[in-house]
Backbone of each chain as nested JSON, in Angstrom:
{
  "chains": [
    {"id": "A", "residues": [
      {"number": 1, "name": "MET", "atoms": {"N": [8.447, -10.899, 11.621], "CA": [7.852, -12.237, 11.772], "C": [6.549, -12.135, 12.576]}},
      {"number": 2, "name": "LYS", "atoms": {"N": [6.582, -11.308, 13.64], "CA": [5.374, -11.123, 14.452], "C": [4.272, -10.498, 13.588]}},
      {"number": 3, "name": "LYS", "atoms": {"N": [4.691, -9.525, 12.779], "CA": [3.748, -8.847, 11.887], "C": [3.108, -9.853, 10.924]}},
      {"number": 4, "name": "ASP", "atoms": {"N": [3.941, -10.748, 10.422], "CA": [3.433, -11.779, 9.51], "C": [2.391, -12.651, 10.203]}},
      {"number": 5, "name": "ARG", "atoms": {"N": [2.64, -12.985, 11.44], "CA": [1.695, -13.828, 12.186], "C": [0.362, -13.092, 12.386]}},
      {"number": 6, "name": "GLU", "atoms": {"N": [0.453, -11.797, 12.582], "CA": [-0.787, -11.021, 12.738], "C": [-1.559, -10.932, 11.423]}},
      {"number": 7, "name": "ALA", "atoms": {"N": [-0.811, -10.717, 10.352], "CA": [-1.44, -10.657, 9.037], "C": [-2.091, -12.0, 8.697]}},
      {"number": 8, "name": "ALA", "atoms": {"N": [-1.49, -13.06, 9.192], "CA": [-2.015, -14.405, 8.923], "C": [-3.418, -14.583, 9.513]}},
      {"number": 9, "name": "LYS", "atoms": {"N": [-3.674, -13.92, 10.634], "CA": [-5.013, -13.986, 11.233], "C": [-6.045, -13.417, 10.272]}},
      {"number": 10, "name": "ASN", "atoms": {"N": [-5.621, -12.344, 9.646], "CA": [-6.488, -11.659, 8.705], "C": [-6.863, -12.549, 7.518]}},
      {"number": 11, "name": "VAL", "atoms": {"N": [-5.96, -13.41, 7.14], "CA": [-6.172, -14.271, 5.988], "C": [-7.365, -15.218, 6.219]}},
      {"number": 12, "name": "LYS", "atoms": {"N": [-7.611, -15.578, 7.453], "CA": [-8.765, -16.422, 7.778], "C": [-10.069, -15.672, 7.52]}},
      {"number": 13, "name": "LYS", "atoms": {"N": [-10.07, -14.399, 7.901], "CA": [-11.261, -13.552, 7.67], "C": [-11.522, -13.412, 6.175]}},
      {"number": 14, "name": "LEU", "atoms": {"N": [-10.447, -13.125, 5.434], "CA": [-10.584, -12.922, 3.993], "C": [-11.037, -14.205, 3.306]}},
      {"number": 15, "name": "PHE", "atoms": {"N": [-10.48, -15.318, 3.75], "CA": [-10.86, -16.609, 3.187], "C": [-12.351, -16.873, 3.427]}},
      {"number": 16, "name": "GLY", "atoms": {"N": [-12.78, -16.632, 4.649], "CA": [-14.184, -16.837, 4.996], "C": [-15.123, -15.989, 4.149]}},
      {"number": 17, "name": "LYS", "atoms": {"N": [-14.701, -14.758, 3.924], "CA": [-15.517, -13.858, 3.089], "C": [-15.64, -14.388, 1.67]}},
      {"number": 18, "name": "GLN", "atoms": {"N": [-14.539, -14.913, 1.148], "CA": [-14.555, -15.465, -0.206], "C": [-15.508, -16.67, -0.294]}},
      {"number": 19, "name": "VAL", "atoms": {"N": [-15.448, -17.518, 0.721], "CA": [-16.322, -18.7, 0.746], "C": [-17.782, -18.261, 0.741]}},
      {"number": 20, "name": "ARG", "atoms": {"N": [-18.096, -17.324, 1.64], "CA": [-19.491, -16.861, 1.728], "C": [-19.951, -16.239, 0.418]}},
      {"number": 21, "name": "LYS", "atoms": {"N": [-19.1, -15.383, -0.14], "CA": [-19.433, -14.696, -1.391], "C": [-19.754, -15.719, -2.492]}},
      {"number": 22, "name": "ARG", "atoms": {"N": [-18.889, -16.687, -2.612], "CA": [-19.057, -17.688, -3.667], "C": [-20.296, -18.56, -3.408]}},
      {"number": 23, "name": "ARG", "atoms": {"N": [-20.511, -18.918, -2.134], "CA": [-21.677, -19.73, -1.783], "C": [-22.966, -19.002, -2.159]}},
      {"number": 24, "name": "VAL", "atoms": {"N": [-23.033, -17.714, -1.81], "CA": [-24.218, -16.907, -2.103], "C": [-24.397, -16.772, -3.619]}},
      {"number": 25, "name": "GLU", "atoms": {"N": [-23.281, -16.576, -4.298], "CA": [-23.266, -16.483, -5.766], "C": [-23.92, -17.728, -6.401]}},
      {"number": 26, "name": "LEU", "atoms": {"N": [-23.659, -18.873, -5.809], "CA": [-24.215, -20.135, -6.326], "C": [-25.65, -20.377, -5.849]}},
      {"number": 27, "name": "GLY", "atoms": {"N": [-26.111, -19.511, -4.952], "CA": [-27.443, -19.694, -4.391], "C": [-27.539, -20.856, -3.414]}},
      {"number": 28, "name": "PHE", "atoms": {"N": [-26.409, -21.231, -2.817], "CA": [-26.376, -22.332, -1.836], "C": [-26.64, -21.79, -0.434]}},
      {"number": 29, "name": "SER", "atoms": {"N": [-27.375, -22.557, 0.343], "CA": [-27.428, -22.3, 1.781], "C": [-26.193, -22.961, 2.414]}},
      {"number": 30, "name": "GLN", "atoms": {"N": [-25.92, -22.63, 3.674], "CA": [-24.805, -23.313, 4.366], "C": [-25.075, -24.818, 4.43]}},
      {"number": 31, "name": "GLU", "atoms": {"N": [-26.352, -25.184, 4.581], "CA": [-26.736, -26.598, 4.636], "C": [-26.393, -27.298, 3.322]}},
      {"number": 32, "name": "GLN", "atoms": {"N": [-26.711, -26.613, 2.221], "CA": [-26.417, -27.212, 0.914], "C": [-24.923, -27.386, 0.713]}},
      {"number": 33, "name": "LEU", "atoms": {"N": [-24.172, -26.354, 1.103], "CA": [-22.714, -26.442, 0.952], "C": [-22.159, -27.563, 1.842]}},
      {"number": 34, "name": "ALA", "atoms": {"N": [-22.741, -27.704, 3.018], "CA": [-22.336, -28.798, 3.904], "C": [-22.603, -30.14, 3.225]}},
      {"number": 35, "name": "PHE", "atoms": {"N": [-23.761, -30.269, 2.62], "CA": [-24.117, -31.512, 1.935], "C": [-23.173, -31.78, 0.771]}},
      {"number": 36, "name": "GLU", "atoms": {"N": [-22.927, -30.757, -0.018], "CA": [-22.071, -30.911, -1.207], "C": [-20.622, -31.27, -0.838]}},
      {"number": 37, "name": "SER", "atoms": {"N": [-20.156, -30.699, 0.255], "CA": [-18.746, -30.871, 0.62], "C": [-18.512, -32.041, 1.568]}},
      {"number": 38, "name": "GLY", "atoms": {"N": [-19.552, -32.455, 2.267], "CA": [-19.369, -33.487, 3.282], "C": [-18.779, -32.932, 4.573]}},
      {"number": 39, "name": "LEU", "atoms": {"N": [-18.686, -31.611, 4.66], "CA": [-18.215, -30.972, 5.893], "C": [-19.436, -30.569, 6.724]}},
      {"number": 40, "name": "HIS", "atoms": {"N": [-19.246, -30.388, 8.009], "CA": [-20.389, -30.088, 8.884], "C": [-20.85, -28.633, 8.704]}},
      {"number": 41, "name": "ARG", "atoms": {"N": [-22.142, -28.45, 8.758], "CA": [-22.748, -27.126, 8.629], "C": [-22.149, -26.118, 9.623]}},
      {"number": 42, "name": "ASN", "atoms": {"N": [-21.938, -26.543, 10.85], "CA": [-21.343, -25.631, 11.849], "C": [-19.911, -25.256, 11.479]}},
      {"number": 43, "name": "TYR", "atoms": {"N": [-19.224, -26.229, 10.906], "CA": [-17.851, -25.979, 10.462], "C": [-17.847, -24.92, 9.349]}},
      {"number": 44, "name": "ILE", "atoms": {"N": [-18.742, -25.104, 8.378], "CA": [-18.866, -24.124, 7.277], "C": [-19.109, -22.722, 7.845]}},
      {"number": 45, "name": "GLY", "atoms": {"N": [-20.013, -22.639, 8.799], "CA": [-20.341, -21.346, 9.417], "C": [-19.118, -20.7, 10.05]}},
      {"number": 46, "name": "SER", "atoms": {"N": [-18.34, -21.496, 10.767], "CA": [-17.173, -20.924, 11.453], "C": [-16.064, -20.56, 10.457]}},
      {"number": 47, "name": "VAL", "atoms": {"N": [-15.967, -21.323, 9.355], "CA": [-15.017, -20.943, 8.291], "C": [-15.412, -19.582, 7.726]}},
      {"number": 48, "name": "GLU", "atoms": {"N": [-16.702, -19.423, 7.449], "CA": [-17.173, -18.156, 6.848], "C": [-16.966, -16.966, 7.783]}},
      {"number": 49, "name": "ARG", "atoms": {"N": [-17.015, -17.215, 9.088], "CA": [-16.782, -16.135, 10.05], "C": [-15.288, -15.878, 10.285]}},
      {"number": 50, "name": "GLY", "atoms": {"N": [-14.452, -16.644, 9.608], "CA": [-13.004, -16.442, 9.727], "C": [-12.434, -16.99, 11.02]}},
      {"number": 51, "name": "GLU", "atoms": {"N": [-13.137, -17.936, 11.623], "CA": [-12.695, -18.481, 12.911], "C": [-11.806, -19.708, 12.763]}},
      {"number": 52, "name": "ARG", "atoms": {"N": [-11.744, -20.251, 11.548], "CA": [-11.037, -21.522, 11.354], "C": [-9.735, -21.358, 10.594]}},
      {"number": 53, "name": "ASN", "atoms": {"N": [-8.731, -22.006, 11.114], "CA": [-7.46, -22.086, 10.403], "C": [-7.532, -23.351, 9.532]}},
      {"number": 54, "name": "ILE", "atoms": {"N": [-8.325, -23.251, 8.505], "CA": [-8.686, -24.397, 7.659], "C": [-7.443, -25.035, 7.02]}},
      {"number": 55, "name": "SER", "atoms": {"N": [-7.489, -26.335, 6.862], "CA": [-6.344, -27.057, 6.296], "C": [-6.434, -27.114, 4.771]}},
      {"number": 56, "name": "LEU", "atoms": {"N": [-5.299, -27.41, 4.176], "CA": [-5.196, -27.508, 2.715], "C": [-6.223, -28.494, 2.137]}},
      {"number": 57, "name": "GLU", "atoms": {"N": [-6.374, -29.652, 2.759], "CA": [-7.336, -30.64, 2.254], "C": [-8.761, -30.099, 2.269]}},
      {"number": 58, "name": "ASN", "atoms": {"N": [-9.1, -29.431, 3.352], "CA": [-10.461, -28.89, 3.433], "C": [-10.666, -27.689, 2.509]}},
      {"number": 59, "name": "ILE", "atoms": {"N": [-9.601, -26.938, 2.266], "CA": [-9.685, -25.857, 1.268], "C": [-10.045, -26.475, -0.077]}},
      {"number": 60, "name": "TYR", "atoms": {"N": [-9.384, -27.564, -0.385], "CA": [-9.601, -28.258, -1.649], "C": [-11.045, -28.799, -1.753]}},
      {"number": 61, "name": "ILE", "atoms": {"N": [-11.477, -29.449, -0.683], "CA": [-12.821, -30.046, -0.646], "C": [-13.902, -28.967, -0.781]}},
      {"number": 62, "name": "LEU", "atoms": {"N": [-13.679, -27.862, -0.081], "CA": [-14.635, -26.756, -0.121], "C": [-14.658, -26.122, -1.516]}},
      {"number": 63, "name": "ALA", "atoms": {"N": [-13.479, -25.941, -2.1], "CA": [-13.394, -25.353, -3.439], "C": [-14.157, -26.219, -4.449]}},
      {"number": 64, "name": "LYS", "atoms": {"N": [-13.966, -27.519, -4.362], "CA": [-14.674, -28.448, -5.256], "C": [-16.179, -28.26, -5.162]}},
      {"number": 65, "name": "ALA", "atoms": {"N": [-16.675, -28.224, -3.929], "CA": [-18.116, -28.093, -3.69], "C": [-18.626, -26.741, -4.191]}},
      {"number": 66, "name": "LEU", "atoms": {"N": [-17.728, -25.761, -4.216], "CA": [-18.099, -24.423, -4.688], "C": [-17.818, -24.258, -6.184]}},
      {"number": 67, "name": "LYS", "atoms": {"N": [-17.441, -25.353, -6.831], "CA": [-17.118, -25.341, -8.267], "C": [-16.077, -24.254, -8.583]}},
      {"number": 68, "name": "TYR", "atoms": {"N": [-15.062, -24.246, -7.728], "CA": [-13.985, -23.265, -7.825], "C": [-12.668, -24.021, -7.82]}},
      {"number": 69, "name": "SER", "atoms": {"N": [-11.61, -23.349, -8.227], "CA": [-10.303, -23.952, -7.987], "C": [-9.824, -23.413, -6.634]}},
      {"number": 70, "name": "PRO", "atoms": {"N": [-9.039, -24.188, -5.893], "CA": [-8.627, -23.752, -4.554], "C": [-8.041, -22.337, -4.533]}},
      {"number": 71, "name": "LYS", "atoms": {"N": [-7.261, -21.991, -5.558], "CA": [-6.625, -20.666, -5.548], "C": [-7.636, -19.532, -5.656]}},
      {"number": 72, "name": "ASP", "atoms": {"N": [-8.817, -19.829, -6.187], "CA": [-9.856, -18.799, -6.28], "C": [-10.369, -18.391, -4.894]}},
      {"number": 73, "name": "LEU", "atoms": {"N": [-10.134, -19.25, -3.91], "CA": [-10.592, -18.927, -2.555], "C": [-9.562, -18.099, -1.785]}},
      {"number": 74, "name": "LEU", "atoms": {"N": [-8.344, -18.04, -2.294], "CA": [-7.305, -17.251, -1.631], "C": [-7.151, -15.909, -2.34]}},
      {"number": 75, "name": "LEU", "atoms": {"N": [-7.002, -14.88, -1.548], "CA": [-6.852, -13.555, -2.179], "C": [-5.39, -13.159, -2.276]}}
    ]},
    {"id": "B", "residues": [
      {"number": 1, "name": "MET", "atoms": {"N": [-17.837, -38.072, -3.31], "CA": [-17.266, -37.444, -2.12], "C": [-15.977, -38.179, -1.724]}},
      {"number": 2, "name": "LYS", "atoms": {"N": [-15.995, -39.509, -1.801], "CA": [-14.802, -40.283, -1.48], "C": [-13.685, -39.914, -2.46]}},
      {"number": 3, "name": "LYS", "atoms": {"N": [-14.067, -39.779, -3.72], "CA": [-13.093, -39.416, -4.753], "C": [-12.468, -38.047, -4.426]}},
      {"number": 4, "name": "ASP", "atoms": {"N": [-13.306, -37.127, -3.985], "CA": [-12.801, -35.806, -3.615], "C": [-11.783, -35.917, -2.492]}},
      {"number": 5, "name": "ARG", "atoms": {"N": [-12.066, -36.771, -1.538], "CA": [-11.149, -36.927, -0.394], "C": [-9.808, -37.505, -0.853]}},
      {"number": 6, "name": "GLU", "atoms": {"N": [-9.886, -38.387, -1.834], "CA": [-8.635, -38.953, -2.353], "C": [-7.84, -37.907, -3.137]}},
      {"number": 7, "name": "ALA", "atoms": {"N": [-8.57, -37.126, -3.931], "CA": [-7.916, -36.061, -4.699], "C": [-7.274, -35.05, -3.747]}},
      {"number": 8, "name": "ALA", "atoms": {"N": [-7.903, -34.875, -2.6], "CA": [-7.391, -33.913, -1.62], "C": [-6.007, -34.324, -1.111]}},
      {"number": 9, "name": "LYS", "atoms": {"N": [-5.76, -35.626, -1.038], "CA": [-4.439, -36.1, -0.606], "C": [-3.378, -35.627, -1.579]}},
      {"number": 10, "name": "ASN", "atoms": {"N": [-3.752, -35.695, -2.844], "CA": [-2.851, -35.302, -3.916], "C": [-2.459, -33.828, -3.814]}},
      {"number": 11, "name": "VAL", "atoms": {"N": [-3.374, -33.045, -3.339], "CA": [-3.143, -31.605, -3.253], "C": [-1.967, -31.287, -2.312]}},
      {"number": 12, "name": "LYS", "atoms": {"N": [-1.764, -32.133, -1.32], "CA": [-0.63, -31.943, -0.406], "C": [0.697, -32.167, -1.145]}},
      {"number": 13, "name": "LYS", "atoms": {"N": [0.707, -33.174, -1.987], "CA": [1.912, -33.46, -2.79], "C": [2.21, -32.296, -3.741]}},
      {"number": 14, "name": "LEU", "atoms": {"N": [1.165, -31.835, -4.414], "CA": [1.338, -30.748, -5.376], "C": [1.793, -29.466, -4.679]}},
      {"number": 15, "name": "PHE", "atoms": {"N": [1.198, -29.229, -3.524], "CA": [1.574, -28.047, -2.756], "C": [3.057, -28.12, -2.373]}},
      {"number": 16, "name": "GLY", "atoms": {"N": [3.464, -29.269, -1.872], "CA": [4.86, -29.474, -1.479], "C": [5.826, -29.243, -2.634]}},
      {"number": 17, "name": "LYS", "atoms": {"N": [5.419, -29.723, -3.802], "CA": [6.274, -29.538, -4.986], "C": [6.421, -28.057, -5.324]}},
      {"number": 18, "name": "GLN", "atoms": {"N": [5.339, -27.325, -5.215], "CA": [5.373, -25.889, -5.497], "C": [6.299, -25.159, -4.523]}},
      {"number": 19, "name": "VAL", "atoms": {"N": [6.211, -25.54, -3.251], "CA": [7.063, -24.912, -2.233], "C": [8.528, -25.174, -2.567]}},
      {"number": 20, "name": "ARG", "atoms": {"N": [8.847, -26.44, -2.834], "CA": [10.245, -26.788, -3.136], "C": [10.738, -26.034, -4.368]}},
      {"number": 21, "name": "LYS", "atoms": {"N": [9.913, -26.039, -5.42], "CA": [10.29, -25.389, -6.674], "C": [10.612, -23.906, -6.43]}},
      {"number": 22, "name": "ARG", "atoms": {"N": [9.737, -23.252, -5.705], "CA": [9.928, -21.824, -5.448], "C": [11.141, -21.573, -4.549]}},
      {"number": 23, "name": "ARG", "atoms": {"N": [11.321, -22.427, -3.554], "CA": [12.478, -22.284, -2.65], "C": [13.781, -22.391, -3.442]}},
      {"number": 24, "name": "VAL", "atoms": {"N": [13.859, -23.405, -4.315], "CA": [15.065, -23.622, -5.118], "C": [15.275, -22.439, -6.069]}},
      {"number": 25, "name": "GLU", "atoms": {"N": [14.173, -21.955, -6.63], "CA": [14.199, -20.786, -7.513], "C": [14.857, -19.584, -6.823]}},
      {"number": 26, "name": "LEU", "atoms": {"N": [14.56, -19.441, -5.537], "CA": [15.104, -18.323, -4.764], "C": [16.527, -18.609, -4.269]}},
      {"number": 27, "name": "GLY", "atoms": {"N": [16.971, -19.84, -4.48], "CA": [18.293, -20.229, -3.993], "C": [18.351, -20.389, -2.482]}},
      {"number": 28, "name": "PHE", "atoms": {"N": [17.199, -20.658, -1.861], "CA": [17.141, -20.863, -0.406], "C": [17.379, -22.342, -0.072]}},
      {"number": 29, "name": "SER", "atoms": {"N": [18.078, -22.579, 1.016], "CA": [18.104, -23.926, 1.601], "C": [16.853, -24.06, 2.48]}},
      {"number": 30, "name": "GLN", "atoms": {"N": [16.542, -25.291, 2.89], "CA": [15.407, -25.476, 3.816], "C": [15.668, -24.689, 5.107]}},
      {"number": 31, "name": "GLU", "atoms": {"N": [16.927, -24.652, 5.521], "CA": [17.29, -23.908, 6.739], "C": [16.972, -22.416, 6.578]}},
      {"number": 32, "name": "GLN", "atoms": {"N": [17.321, -21.893, 5.419], "CA": [17.055, -20.463, 5.18], "C": [15.56, -20.178, 5.174]}},
      {"number": 33, "name": "LEU", "atoms": {"N": [14.815, -21.066, 4.517], "CA": [13.363, -20.874, 4.472], "C": [12.767, -20.984, 5.882]}},
      {"number": 34, "name": "ALA", "atoms": {"N": [13.326, -21.891, 6.669], "CA": [12.887, -22.026, 8.063], "C": [13.138, -20.711, 8.805]}},
      {"number": 35, "name": "PHE", "atoms": {"N": [14.334, -20.157, 8.611], "CA": [14.678, -18.903, 9.271], "C": [13.75, -17.77, 8.83]}},
      {"number": 36, "name": "GLU", "atoms": {"N": [13.538, -17.663, 7.529], "CA": [12.702, -16.582, 6.971], "C": [11.25, -16.675, 7.452]}},
      {"number": 37, "name": "SER", "atoms": {"N": [10.77, -17.903, 7.578], "CA": [9.343, -18.096, 7.888], "C": [9.073, -18.229, 9.385]}},
      {"number": 38, "name": "GLY", "atoms": {"N": [10.1, -18.586, 10.133], "CA": [9.885, -18.867, 11.555], "C": [9.276, -20.236, 11.797]}},
      {"number": 39, "name": "LEU", "atoms": {"N": [9.178, -21.043, 10.731], "CA": [8.692, -22.42, 10.87], "C": [9.905, -23.356, 11.017]}},
      {"number": 40, "name": "HIS", "atoms": {"N": [9.689, -24.517, 11.59], "CA": [10.809, -25.425, 11.832], "C": [11.288, -26.077, 10.537]}},
      {"number": 41, "name": "ARG", "atoms": {"N": [12.589, -26.261, 10.462], "CA": [13.222, -26.891, 9.298], "C": [12.614, -28.274, 8.987]}},
      {"number": 42, "name": "ASN", "atoms": {"N": [12.356, -29.043, 10.012], "CA": [11.757, -30.377, 9.791], "C": [10.343, -30.262, 9.242]}},
      {"number": 43, "name": "TYR", "atoms": {"N": [9.643, -29.249, 9.713], "CA": [8.279, -29.003, 9.229], "C": [8.312, -28.653, 7.744]}},
      {"number": 44, "name": "ILE", "atoms": {"N": [9.227, -27.751, 7.364], "CA": [9.391, -27.368, 5.951], "C": [9.635, -28.624, 5.103]}},
      {"number": 45, "name": "GLY", "atoms": {"N": [10.523, -29.484, 5.588], "CA": [10.845, -30.717, 4.859], "C": [9.613, -31.581, 4.641]}},
      {"number": 46, "name": "SER", "atoms": {"N": [8.817, -31.734, 5.681], "CA": [7.64, -32.602, 5.562], "C": [6.557, -31.962, 4.687]}},
      {"number": 47, "name": "VAL", "atoms": {"N": [6.478, -30.635, 4.702], "CA": [5.554, -29.942, 3.784], "C": [5.988, -30.225, 2.339]}},
      {"number": 48, "name": "GLU", "atoms": {"N": [7.264, -30.094, 2.083], "CA": [7.773, -30.302, 0.714], "C": [7.553, -31.738, 0.243]}},
      {"number": 49, "name": "ARG", "atoms": {"N": [7.589, -32.672, 1.167], "CA": [7.339, -34.078, 0.805], "C": [5.846, -34.395, 0.684]}},
      {"number": 50, "name": "GLY", "atoms": {"N": [5.006, -33.408, 0.932], "CA": [3.558, -33.616, 0.795], "C": [2.947, -34.373, 1.952]}},
      {"number": 51, "name": "GLU", "atoms": {"N": [3.631, -34.347, 3.083], "CA": [3.151, -35.12, 4.237], "C": [2.253, -34.296, 5.155]}},
      {"number": 52, "name": "ARG", "atoms": {"N": [2.211, -32.982, 4.936], "CA": [1.497, -32.121, 5.87], "C": [0.21, -31.562, 5.28]}},
      {"number": 53, "name": "ASN", "atoms": {"N": [-0.809, -31.62, 6.09], "CA": [-2.063, -30.965, 5.742], "C": [-1.983, -29.546, 6.306]}},
      {"number": 54, "name": "ILE", "atoms": {"N": [-1.171, -28.751, 5.659], "CA": [-0.803, -27.416, 6.156], "C": [-2.027, -26.508, 6.309]}},
      {"number": 55, "name": "SER", "atoms": {"N": [-1.996, -25.661, 7.298], "CA": [-3.144, -24.781, 7.57], "C": [-3.017, -23.478, 6.779]}},
      {"number": 56, "name": "LEU", "atoms": {"N": [-4.135, -22.81, 6.662], "CA": [-4.212, -21.545, 5.935], "C": [-3.186, -20.53, 6.457]}},
      {"number": 57, "name": "GLU", "atoms": {"N": [-3.067, -20.401, 7.772], "CA": [-2.107, -19.443, 8.339], "C": [-0.679, -19.771, 7.926]}},
      {"number": 58, "name": "ASN", "atoms": {"N": [-0.351, -21.055, 7.967], "CA": [1.02, -21.429, 7.599], "C": [1.259, -21.323, 6.094]}},
      {"number": 59, "name": "ILE", "atoms": {"N": [0.208, -21.535, 5.298], "CA": [0.322, -21.297, 3.85], "C": [0.707, -19.834, 3.63]}},
      {"number": 60, "name": "TYR", "atoms": {"N": [0.029, -18.98, 4.35], "CA": [0.276, -17.542, 4.231], "C": [1.704, -17.186, 4.654]}},
      {"number": 61, "name": "ILE", "atoms": {"N": [2.121, -17.705, 5.808], "CA": [3.455, -17.426, 6.355], "C": [4.549, -17.928, 5.406]}},
      {"number": 62, "name": "LEU", "atoms": {"N": [4.326, -19.117, 4.87], "CA": [5.288, -19.707, 3.932], "C": [5.353, -18.898, 2.638]}},
      {"number": 63, "name": "ALA", "atoms": {"N": [4.2, -18.496, 2.148], "CA": [4.154, -17.705, 0.912], "C": [4.924, -16.398, 1.081]}},
      {"number": 64, "name": "LYS", "atoms": {"N": [4.716, -15.751, 2.214], "CA": [5.432, -14.5, 2.511], "C": [6.944, -14.712, 2.44]}},
      {"number": 65, "name": "ALA", "atoms": {"N": [7.404, -15.77, 3.109], "CA": [8.838, -16.051, 3.161], "C": [9.375, -16.388, 1.773]}},
      {"number": 66, "name": "LEU", "atoms": {"N": [8.495, -16.896, 0.924], "CA": [8.886, -17.252, -0.45], "C": [8.638, -16.084, -1.42]}},
      {"number": 67, "name": "LYS", "atoms": {"N": [8.277, -14.952, -0.881], "CA": [7.986, -13.753, -1.693], "C": [6.954, -14.067, -2.782]}},
      {"number": 68, "name": "TYR", "atoms": {"N": [5.94, -14.763, -2.355], "CA": [4.878, -15.232, -3.239], "C": [3.546, -14.809, -2.642]}},
      {"number": 69, "name": "SER", "atoms": {"N": [2.493, -14.811, -3.467], "CA": [1.175, -14.673, -2.853], "C": [0.675, -16.096, -2.567]}},
      {"number": 70, "name": "PRO", "atoms": {"N": [-0.15, -16.266, -1.515], "CA": [-0.584, -17.618, -1.141], "C": [-1.142, -18.409, -2.326]}},
      {"number": 71, "name": "LYS", "atoms": {"N": [-1.884, -17.748, -3.195], "CA": [-2.508, -18.477, -4.307], "C": [-1.478, -19.029, -5.295]}},
      {"number": 72, "name": "ASP", "atoms": {"N": [-0.282, -18.43, -5.308], "CA": [0.765, -18.949, -6.19], "C": [1.251, -20.331, -5.75]}},
      {"number": 73, "name": "LEU", "atoms": {"N": [0.981, -20.674, -4.489], "CA": [1.41, -21.992, -3.991], "C": [0.376, -23.074, -4.276]}},
      {"number": 74, "name": "LEU", "atoms": {"N": [-0.833, -22.668, -4.653], "CA": [-1.881, -23.64, -4.966], "C": [-1.989, -23.793, -6.47]}},
      {"number": 75, "name": "LEU", "atoms": {"N": [-2.159, -25.005, -6.903], "CA": [-2.259, -25.218, -8.357], "C": [-3.717, -25.351, -8.784]}}
    ]}
  ]
}
């Protein structure tokens, strides 16, 4: 169980990497993604750095703005 | 953007349904899933009812306990 909790930390990093990769793929700046999603630019930055334990709703909102399905953001 | 926020509410319901479906598939009770995941039984119940805006870490922890990959819980 402890191991699972540690692995869970890693999932934030991986998620952030996926967001950044997809954003760059679309040619969006963090500002543009913030505008498209309605989330704050600083929030986007911290998600991409893997610092945020992002919620299901925000995963969905971010995926929409990235023209992705939510599952595409999870590895 | 407002429409996206409304659709995001729905995602909690869909997520909860997926969790319940998979739990039943495995023949787990909510108590067993609570034990396997280290999450509280009441929390599991509210996730299944679509009441929780579950975080990425807990999605991961729940998926592990359900012998699933996190993306299998997202539709």
